C-alpha positions in Angstrom: 95.6 136.3 25.0 99.2 135.9 25.9 101.0 136.7 29.2 100.6 140.5 28.9 98.4 142.1 31.5 98.0 145.9 31.2 98.9 148.1 34.1 96.0 148.7 36.5 97.0 152.4 36.8 97.0 153.1 33.0 94.1 155.5 33.4 94.5 156.7 36.9 97.8 158.3 36.2 96.1 160.5 33.6 93.1 161.5 35.8 92.3 165.2 35.7 95.3 166.0 33.5 93.6 166.6 30.1 95.5 163.7 28.6 92.5 162.6 26.7 91.3 165.3 24.3 88.0 165.5 22.4 88.5 165.1 18.6 87.1 168.3 17.3 83.4 168.5 18.1 82.9 164.7 17.8 82.3 162.3 20.7 85.6 160.6 20.2 88.6 161.3 22.5 92.2 160.6 21.7 95.2 160.3 24.0 97.5 163.3 23.8 100.2 161.0 22.4 99.4 158.4 19.8 101.8 155.6 18.7 102.7 155.5 15.0 103.7 152.3 13.2 105.4 154.1 10.2 108.9 152.9 11.3 110.2 150.0 13.3 107.2 147.7 12.9 108.2 146.1 9.6 109.4 142.7 8.4 113.0 143.2 9.4 112.3 144.8 12.8 112.5 142.9 16.1 109.1 141.5 17.0 109.8 141.4 20.8 110.7 145.1 20.7 107.4 145.9 18.8 105.4 144.1 21.6 107.2 146.0 24.3 106.6 149.3 22.6 102.9 148.6 22.4 102.8 147.5 26.1 104.7 150.5 27.3 102.4 152.8 25.4 99.2 151.2 26.6 100.4 150.8 30.2 100.7 154.6 30.4 97.4 155.4 28.8 98.2 155.7 25.1 95.2 154.2 23.5 95.6 155.1 19.8 97.7 153.0 17.4 98.1 154.5 14.0 98.9 152.5 10.8 98.6 152.6 7.0 98.3 149.9 4.4 101.8 150.4 3.1 103.7 150.7 6.4 106.6 148.3 6.6 108.7 147.5 4.8 107.4 145.3 3.3 104.1 147.1 2.7 101.4 145.6 4.9 103.9 144.1 7.4 103.2 146.7 10.2 99.5 145.8 10.1 100.4 142.1 10.1 102.6 142.6 13.1 100.0 144.6 15.0 97.5 141.9 14.1 99.7 139.2 15.7 100.2 141.4 18.8 96.5 141.9 19.2 95.7 138.3 18.6 98.4 136.8 20.9 98.7 139.5 23.6 96.1 142.3 23.6 92.8 140.9 22.4 91.2 141.5 25.8 91.9 145.3 25.3 90.5 145.8 21.8 87.6 148.0 23.0 90.0 150.2 24.9 92.1 150.9 21.7 91.6 153.3 18.8 93.1 151.5 15.7 93.4 153.6 12.6 94.7 152.8 9.1 94.9 154.5 5.7 95.0 154.0 2.0 96.1 156.4 -0.7 99.8 155.7 -1.5 101.2 152.9 -3.8 100.3 149.5 -2.3 100.1 146.9 -5.1 100.9 146.7 -8.8 98.4 147.8 -11.5 96.0 150.7 -11.8 93.9 149.7 -8.7 96.5 149.8 -6.0 97.1 153.6 -5.5 95.5 157.0 -5.1 91.7 157.4 -4.3 89.4 155.4 -6.4 86.5 153.5 -4.8 87.9 150.3 -6.1 91.3 150.9 -4.3 90.0 152.2 -1.0 87.5 149.5 -0.4 89.8 146.7 -1.5 92.7 148.1 0.6 90.7 148.3 3.8 89.5 144.7 3.3 93.1 143.6 3.0 94.1 145.7 6.1 91.3 144.2 8.2 92.5 140.7 7.2 96.1 141.5 8.1 95.1 142.9 11.5 92.4 140.3 12.2 89.8 142.9 12.9 86.2 143.3 11.8 86.5 147.1 11.8 88.9 150.0 12.4 88.1 153.0 14.5 89.3 155.5 12.0 90.0 155.0 8.3 91.8 157.8 6.4 92.3 158.7 2.8 96.0 159.1 2.9 96.6 161.9 0.3 94.7 164.1 -2.2 94.1 162.5 -5.6 94.4 165.0 -8.5 92.5 162.8 -11.0 89.7 160.9 -9.1 86.6 163.0 -8.5 86.4 164.0 -4.9 82.8 162.8 -4.8 84.0 159.2 -5.6 86.6 159.2 -2.9 84.3 160.6 -0.3 81.5 158.3 -1.4 83.9 155.3 -0.8 84.6 156.6 2.7 80.9 156.9 3.4 80.2 153.4 2.1 83.0 152.0 4.3 81.3 153.5 7.4 77.9 152.2 6.3 79.3 148.8 5.9 80.5 148.8 9.5 84.2 148.5 8.5 85.1 151.9 10.1 83.5 153.9 12.8 84.9 157.3 11.7 86.9 158.7 8.7 89.7 161.1 8.4 91.8 162.9 5.8 95.6 162.9 5.7 97.9 165.3 3.8 95.0 167.4 2.5 95.1 171.2 2.2 92.4 173.5 3.7 90.5 174.2 0.4 90.2 170.6 -0.6 89.3 169.6 2.9 86.4 172.1 2.9 85.1 170.6 -0.3 85.4 167.1 1.0 83.7 168.0 4.3 80.7 169.3 2.4 80.3 166.1 0.5 80.8 164.0 3.6 78.2 166.1 5.5 75.7 165.5 2.8 76.4 161.7 3.0 76.1 161.8 6.8 79.6 160.4 7.1 81.4 161.0 10.5 84.5 162.8 9.3 86.3 163.8 12.6 90.0 164.3 12.0 92.8 165.5 9.8 96.3 164.1 9.9 99.2 166.2 8.7 102.9 166.8 9.3 103.4 169.6 11.8 106.3 170.6 14.0 108.3 173.7 15.0 110.3 173.4 11.8 107.5 172.5 9.4 104.7 175.1 9.4 103.0 174.0 6.1 99.6 173.5 7.8 99.7 177.1 9.0 100.0 178.3 5.4 97.8 175.9 3.3 94.6 176.5 5.3 94.2 173.1 6.8 94.9 174.1 10.4 92.5 177.0 10.4 89.8 175.3 8.3 89.9 172.1 10.3 89.5 174.0 13.6 86.6 176.2 12.2 84.9 173.0 11.0 85.2 171.3 14.3 87.7 168.6 13.2 90.5 167.2 15.2 94.1 167.5 14.1 96.7 164.8 14.7 100.3 165.7 13.9 102.9 163.3 12.5 106.7 163.9 12.5 106.5 166.1 15.6 110.3 165.7 16.0 111.1 166.3 12.4 112.4 162.8 11.8 114.6 163.2 14.9 116.1 166.7 14.2 114.1 168.1 17.1 116.0 165.9 19.6 119.4 166.1 21.2 120.6 163.3 18.8 122.0 165.7 16.1 123.1 168.7 18.2 126.8 167.8 18.1 127.3 165.1 15.6 125.5 162.6 13.4 125.7 159.2 15.2 126.7 156.2 13.2 123.5 154.3 14.1 121.3 157.3 13.3 118.4 157.2 10.7 120.4 159.7 8.6 123.2 157.2 8.0 121.3 154.0 8.2 118.3 154.9 6.0 118.5 158.3 4.4 115.1 158.2 2.8 113.4 160.8 5.0 116.3 162.7 6.6 119.6 163.7 4.9 122.9 164.7 6.3 122.9 168.1 4.6 119.5 168.9 6.2 120.9 168.2 9.7 124.0 170.3 9.1 122.2 173.3 7.7 119.6 173.3 10.5 122.0 172.7 13.4 122.5 176.4 14.3 118.7 176.8 14.6 118.4 173.6 16.6 121.0 174.9 19.1 119.0 178.1 19.7 115.9 176.0 20.3 117.8 173.8 22.6 118.7 176.9 24.7 115.1 177.8 25.0 114.2 174.3 26.0 116.9 174.2 28.6 115.7 177.4 30.2 112.4 175.6 30.9 114.0 172.5 32.2 113.1 170.6 29.1 115.0 168.7 26.4 114.6 169.8 22.8 112.2 166.9 22.1 110.1 167.8 25.1 109.8 171.4 24.0 108.8 170.2 20.5 105.9 168.1 21.8 104.8 170.7 24.4 104.8 173.3 21.6 102.3 171.2 19.6 100.1 170.3 22.6 99.7 174.0 23.4 98.0 174.6 20.0 94.2 174.7 20.4 93.8 173.1 17.0 95.8 169.9 18.0 94.1 166.9 19.4 97.0 164.4 19.5 100.7 164.2 18.7 101.7 161.1 16.7 105.1 159.8 17.9 107.3 157.1 16.4 109.7 155.1 18.5 112.4 152.5 18.1 112.3 151.3 21.7 110.0 151.6 24.8 112.2 154.1 26.5 111.6 156.7 23.8 107.8 156.4 24.4 108.3 157.0 28.2 110.5 160.0 27.4 107.9 161.5 25.2 105.3 160.9 27.9 107.5 163.0 30.2 107.1 165.9 27.8 103.3 165.6 28.2 103.6 165.6 31.9 105.8 168.8 31.9 103.4 170.5 29.5 100.4 169.7 31.8 102.2 171.2 34.8 103.6 174.3 33.2 102.4 175.6 29.8 104.7 177.8 27.8 103.9 181.5 28.2 102.9 183.4 25.0 106.2 185.3 24.9 108.1 182.1 24.8 106.1 180.8 21.9 106.8 184.1 20.1 110.5 183.6 20.9 110.4 180.2 19.2 108.7 181.7 16.1 111.3 184.4 15.9 114.1 181.7 15.9 112.4 179.9 13.0 112.0 183.1 11.0 
């Protein structure tokens, strides 16, 4: 272990706040916020900053770090960087952390490095464990539905992974409600602990409300963790007036485009007015809106610096003190329509 020593108040500051939420009907609890490694943990990112983000999160009670095999760039580098942080700085805290990873998107060349075959999932997790220096992950996800591989094969691979001791629980990401229900039935028959769904969900993106996954997951007693809660930064004050030169839109452009921002800005301004009336920023409103959903276990945040994590934690604190009334939630829905 390196010089890092976790804050002694990391749990006390969350006592009796509901910050840790039960994942569906399982025994597992997740912190209301989870730290995602999709962006800013790759090969070309600053390693010292990565460490400080992990420290800031854990010091304030965020116990869940979420990865995937292909997070980078380059693919695998986010897992390698977390592995180094765990090895050099945070090894003493492994049992206080929930580490999750996934496989399902393109990872390596050839027919065995993508989708949902048993060959791919088991090989991918073995690679992930080596990169992170772990003997197991807490949650292993299939990252997306596979239209060609039989669902029985994919779910069978997840069950085998749990039996092998390489994952404690399994989850599904980017599934719809109908496919999840079929997968759940198979996993139940295999006595595999399927506990959570991970999908994109935010004020602007309501896909999970229409494809059945939100309702089906809740009925089935599964947790829901939501990624892109701030819609790649649109649900912040960053784009309300202009598009900054150092923004993701202009620097990257893979996931958020200038025309998206410009066409959505009138709506964002209306949402910002609602947030301001409750003493919140737009990003705080976006996170509070998700945490108020009974189906949601945790909100998966990304960050480029530690200060952003602390700001998102403030949204949780505000939500815990004063939940949005039903009429305010309806007002948000009316703005979106």
